[in-house]
N, C-alpha and C positions, 0 to 999 in steps of 0.2 A: 713539346707535349701536345700542342694543338694539332700539329701535322700528324702525329701518331694516332691521335684520336680519330682524325678524318679518314686516315687509311684503314683503321679498324672498322669504322662505320661503313666504308665502301665494301670492305671484305664481308661483313655481316650481311649487307644487302644483296651482294652478288651471290653469296652462299644460299641465303634463304630463297632467292629467286630461282637459282639452279636447282635446289631441292624440290620446289614446287613443279618445275618443268620435268625433272627426272621421274618424280613420283607419278605425274599425269601420264607421261609417255609409257611408263612401265605398266600401268594398269589400263592403257587405252585399248589393248587387245582383248581384255575381259569383257565379254558382252553384258554381263550382269551389272557390273559397277562402273562401266566406262562413262556413262552419263554423269554419275555421281562425282567421279574424279575430275571431269571437265568443268562441272560447276564449281567444285571446290577450287580448282585452279583459277577460274574467273574471280571468285570471291577473295582468294588469297592474294592475287595480283592487284585487285582493286585496292585492297587494304594496304599492300606494300607501296603502291604508287599514288595513293590518294593525295590530293585531290585531282591531279593532273590525269590519273588513270581513268577518271570519268570521261575524258575526251576520247580515249581509246575505246572505251565501251560504247560511246555514242557513235563513233565511226564504224565500230563492228556491227551495232544494231542497224545502222543505215545500209551496210553492205548486205546484211542478211535480208532486210526488207526489200533492197533493190534486186537482189538475186532471186527472191521469191516472186517479185513482180515480173521480172524478165523471163524467168523460167518457172512457170507455174507447175504445180504437181501434175502427174499423169492422171488420166481419168480414173475415177474410183478411189483415188487417195484422198484422205481428209486432210485439209490444210491445217486445221487446228491441232491435229495429232503431232505435228512437227514442233520441236522446241528449238530454242536458240542453239543449244549444244549439238543438235543433229548435224548442223552445218560444219561445225568445228571438230568433228570426231576423227578426222583424218590427221595423222601425225604431222604432216607438213603444215596444215592449217593451224593446229594446236601451237606449233613452234613459232609460226609467224605472229599469231595473236600474243603469245608470251613475249616475243621480241618487241612487240609494240608497247606492251605494258612495262616490261623491264627497261627499255630504252627511255621512255618518257619519264618513268620514275627515277631513274638514275640521273637523267639530266635535270629534273626538278630538284632532287634532294641535294646533289653534289655540284651543280653548276649555277642554277638560278638562285636558290636560296642564299648560298654563301655570298654571291655577288650582291644580292639585295640587302643582306645584313651589313655588308661592308659599306654599301652606299648609304645606309641609314645610320651609320656610326655617328654618334655625337661628336662635335669638334673638340670638346674638352675631354673626351674619353681616350686617354692615352695609356692604356694599361700595357705594360711590357709584354712582348711576345716571349713565350717559353721555348 
């Protein structure tokens, strides 16, 4: 029973993550709503991979700031007009960002947390495995 529940939880996590990616990529070509879907993807993946997803967000923010510093905008362009999602609007970058969130979230929820719970198991806690 415990194993089946773990497999079901993994399936739900992967399905939700893939749904967010497909929805974002499908709408990335639409100029009007592309930024909204990219921001929604960021929010959804932060929620799905919280709290470890915050590390991915921090790495992404550092990358954006670093790229902005290394490659300043051309003359006549307003730096404040650019948003974080302007950098991630290309499908490849969206997919890489999604991979970061999904990978970190999967590792956190299905590798680190079960190992931690197993390690913290009380010595007298000998419930039978189903």
